[in-house]
C-alpha positions in Angstrom: 68.6 144.4 -189.9 71.6 141.5 -190.3 70.1 138.4 -191.7 71.0 136.5 -188.3 68.5 138.8 -186.3 66.2 139.1 -188.8 65.9 135.2 -188.5 65.4 135.0 -184.5 63.1 138.3 -184.0 61.5 135.6 -186.8 60.9 133.5 -185.1 60.2 135.3 -181.4 57.8 136.2 -183.5 56.9 133.0 -185.1 56.8 131.9 -180.9 54.5 134.1 -179.7 51.7 133.3 -182.3 51.8 131.1 -179.4 50.8 132.5 -176.6 47.7 131.9 -174.7 47.4 132.9 -170.8 48.7 129.7 -169.5 51.4 129.5 -171.9 52.9 133.3 -170.6 52.3 131.7 -167.0 54.3 128.8 -167.5 57.1 130.6 -168.8 57.9 133.7 -167.0 57.6 131.0 -163.6 60.7 128.9 -166.4 62.3 131.9 -166.2 62.6 132.4 -162.8 65.4 129.6 -162.1 67.6 131.7 -164.1 66.7 135.4 -162.0 68.5 137.0 -158.8 66.3 136.2 -156.7 66.5 132.6 -157.5 70.1 132.6 -156.6 69.5 134.3 -153.6 67.1 131.6 -152.6 69.1 128.8 -154.1 72.5 128.7 -152.4 72.0 129.3 -149.2 69.2 127.1 -148.7 72.0 124.3 -150.1 75.0 125.5 -148.8 73.6 125.7 -145.6 71.3 122.9 -145.0 71.2 120.6 -147.9 74.9 120.1 -149.2 77.5 122.2 -148.1 80.4 121.2 -150.6 79.1 120.7 -153.7 77.0 124.8 -152.3 80.3 126.2 -152.1 81.6 125.5 -155.6 78.5 125.5 -157.3 78.4 129.5 -156.0 82.3 129.8 -157.1 81.3 128.7 -160.4 78.5 130.3 -161.2 79.5 134.3 -160.1 82.8 133.8 -162.6 80.1 131.6 -164.9 78.2 135.6 -164.6 81.3 137.7 -164.7 82.2 136.3 -168.4 78.8 136.3 -169.5 78.3 140.1 -168.5 81.6 140.3 -170.5 80.6 139.0 -173.4 77.4 140.9 -173.8 79.5 144.6 -173.2 81.6 143.0 -175.5 79.5 141.6 -178.7 76.7 145.2 -177.7 73.8 143.4 -179.7 70.1 144.3 -179.0 67.0 143.1 -177.6 64.2 141.4 -179.4 61.7 144.3 -177.6 64.2 147.1 -178.5 64.7 146.0 -182.2 60.4 145.1 -182.2 58.5 147.2 -179.5 55.0 145.4 -180.3 56.9 142.4 -179.1 54.7 140.6 -176.1 57.6 141.5 -173.1 56.1 141.9 -169.4 59.8 141.4 -168.0 61.5 143.9 -170.8 64.9 142.8 -169.6 67.9 145.2 -170.0 70.9 145.5 -171.1 72.4 144.1 -174.6 71.6 140.6 -174.4 73.9 137.5 -176.2 75.0 134.9 -174.5 71.4 134.2 -172.7 72.2 134.6 -168.9 69.6 132.9 -167.6 70.8 130.1 -169.8 74.8 130.0 -169.3 73.4 130.4 -166.1 70.5 126.9 -165.8 73.9 124.6 -168.1 75.7 125.6 -165.5 73.7 125.0 -161.9 72.4 121.9 -163.1 75.3 121.2 -165.0 77.7 120.8 -162.5 74.5 119.3 -159.5 74.3 116.0 -162.3 78.4 115.7 -161.9 78.8 115.6 -158.4 75.2 113.1 -157.5 75.2 111.5 -161.0 71.7 110.2 -161.1 69.4 109.2 -164.0 67.6 112.2 -162.9 70.2 114.7 -162.3 71.4 114.0 -165.9 68.1 114.1 -167.0 67.9 118.3 -165.4 70.3 119.2 -167.2 68.9 118.6 -170.1 65.7 119.7 -169.1 65.8 122.1 -167.7 68.4 124.6 -170.1 66.0 123.8 -173.2 63.2 125.3 -171.2 64.6 127.8 -169.6 66.1 129.1 -173.4 62.4 128.8 -174.7 61.3 130.6 -172.0 63.9 133.7 -172.3 62.3 133.8 -175.9 58.9 133.5 -175.9 58.8 136.0 -172.8 60.9 138.8 -176.0 63.7 138.9 -174.2 66.1 136.9 -176.3 67.2 135.8 -180.2 67.3 132.0 -180.1 71.2 132.4 -180.8 71.6 134.2 -177.7 69.7 131.0 -176.5 72.2 129.1 -178.2 75.5 131.2 -177.0 74.6 131.1 -173.6 74.5 127.2 -173.4 78.0 126.8 -175.6 79.6 129.2 -173.6 78.0 127.9 -169.8 79.0 123.9 -171.3 82.2 125.2 -171.7 82.7 127.0 -168.0 80.7 123.6 -166.9 83.5 121.1 -168.3 86.7 123.4 -167.4 86.3 123.9 -164.1 85.2 120.1 -164.0 88.5 118.8 -164.9 90.2 121.3 -163.3 89.0 122.4 -160.1 90.2 118.8 -157.9 93.5 120.0 -159.4 93.9 123.0 -158.0 91.9 122.3 -155.0 94.9 120.2 -153.7 97.2 122.2 -155.4 96.1 124.6 -152.9 96.1 122.2 -150.4 98.7 121.4 -150.6 101.0 124.4 -151.5 99.5 127.2 -150.2 99.5 129.0 -146.8 96.0 130.6 -145.0 97.6 133.8 -145.8 98.2 133.1 -149.6 94.5 131.2 -149.7 92.9 135.3 -148.0 95.5 137.3 -150.6 94.4 135.0 -153.8 90.4 135.3 -153.0 90.9 139.1 -152.3 92.7 139.7 -155.3 91.0 137.6 -157.9 87.8 139.8 -157.8 89.6 143.0 -157.4 91.4 142.3 -160.8 88.6 141.0 -162.3 86.4 144.5 -161.9 89.8 146.4 -162.6 89.5 144.5 -166.3 85.4 144.7 -166.5 83.7 146.3 -163.8 80.4 147.9 -165.7 77.2 146.2 -165.0 79.2 143.2 -162.9 79.2 145.0 -159.6 76.5 142.3 -157.4 78.4 139.6 -159.2 82.1 140.8 -158.9 80.9 142.2 -155.7 79.5 138.2 -154.4 82.7 136.0 -155.8 84.6 139.0 -153.9 82.5 138.3 -150.9 82.2 133.7 -150.6 85.9 133.3 -151.3 87.1 136.1 -148.4 84.1 134.1 -146.2 85.2 129.8 -147.9 88.7 130.9 -146.6 87.7 132.5 -142.9 84.9 129.4 -143.0 86.7 126.6 -143.5 90.3 127.8 -141.2 88.4 129.0 -138.7 84.2 128.3 -138.6 84.2 124.6 -140.3 80.1 123.9 -139.5 77.7 121.2 -140.2 74.9 121.6 -142.4 73.4 119.0 -141.2 70.8 119.9 -138.9 66.6 118.5 -136.9 64.0 119.5 -139.6 63.6 122.3 -137.1 67.2 123.6 -137.2 67.1 124.1 -140.9 64.1 126.3 -140.9 65.3 128.8 -138.5 69.3 128.8 -140.0 67.0 129.6 -142.5 64.7 132.0 -141.6 67.5 133.6 -140.0 70.5 133.9 -142.5 68.2 134.6 -145.5 66.1 137.3 -143.3 69.7 139.6 -142.7 70.7 138.2 -146.2 67.2 140.4 -147.7 68.1 143.0 -144.9 72.1 143.8 -146.5 70.5 143.4 -150.5 68.0 146.4 -149.6 69.2 148.1 -146.2 73.0 148.5 -147.6 71.4 149.9 -151.3 69.4 152.5 -149.2 72.0 154.4 -147.3 75.6 153.8 -150.2 76.2 155.7 -153.1 75.1 154.9 -156.4 77.6 153.1 -158.6 79.0 150.5 -160.0 82.0 149.9 -157.2 79.2 150.7 -153.7 77.4 147.9 -155.7 80.6 146.2 -155.6 81.4 146.1 -152.0 77.1 145.8 -151.3 77.3 142.4 -152.3 80.4 142.0 -151.1 78.9 141.8 -147.6 76.0 139.4 -148.8 78.5 136.9 -150.2 80.5 137.1 -146.8 77.1 136.7 -144.6 76.1 133.6 -146.7 79.8 132.1 -146.5 80.9 133.0 -143.0 78.7 135.6 -141.1 75.4 133.2 -141.2 78.0 129.6 -140.3 78.8 131.7 -137.2 75.9 132.9 -136.0 74.8 129.2 -136.1 77.8 127.6 -134.7 77.4 130.1 -131.8 74.2 129.6 -130.9 73.9 126.2 -131.6 71.6 125.8 -134.9 75.2 123.7 -135.9 77.4 121.9 -135.1 81.3 123.1 -135.4 83.2 119.7 -137.0 86.2 118.3 -135.8 89.3 120.7 -137.8 89.5 118.7 -140.9 93.0 117.1 -143.1 95.4 119.7 -144.2 94.5 118.4 -148.1 90.6 119.8 -147.4 90.9 122.9 -145.0 93.3 124.6 -147.3 91.4 124.2 -149.7 90.1 128.3 -150.8 86.3 126.3 -152.2 85.8 123.1 -150.7 84.9 122.0 -146.8 84.7 118.6 -144.8 81.8 116.9 -147.2 84.3 115.4 -149.0 85.5 113.5 -145.5 82.7 112.9 -144.1 79.9 111.6 -146.6 81.0 109.3 -149.0 
């Protein structure tokens, strides 16, 4: 065992000397903030009900970061603590490689991006508190070494800074230099090209990115739903939208063959449902209003919508 892994294992073992039932429950709850089931609920709620612009941009950032995380995990091929020491407390027993920590990386990009958009002391505080909390939970639960968590935080920060700096420029370029068919071609092609680079263990992430990007392009051109609605309509939107999303997730899994390609297409359907299918139904059933056609600068962006026009 190399010295860095030995040091990391000592840290995990030391943290677990403080184990109590209360801490077990607390850290399992904290770890949930970085899990797939959390994101399946989190992004649709933001995109459909709370802030469409932030939700759409956040989805693209998170999925791109998650793909990079899967790629780096495969590249480093490092074990997890509970795989090195089977006697560790590891109730979740995450599979696959360890470094970098996907939970930590996701927490940095998600809450960091929200903080850069809302810019209040509360959100700035969360970007420091939540990644630390989630990172500690991953060490305590025996799924990551400290170096895994540190690497996830660094990669997540790099993704966040680059995205925040370049996204407005890229959106403006798409708005003024491209047609609908060009934007659609980009949305279709980029995830497929990434799949040729690395697909194993990244099928769900890339498939979702594929469906999300296509859906956002088409939604901004043909639907243009307004996320604002009465509390009753918001609840109905979530019940319908999330119910069908979960049905697609488990129903398609039951009928499609196993494998990375099938996973890619299954999650592509889910991503397309969230960004295009559900908004189309919301508008048709009057659960959401359809906004007037936006100016070319806004409507032609592949990952933004009308919120930048109608909100201060």
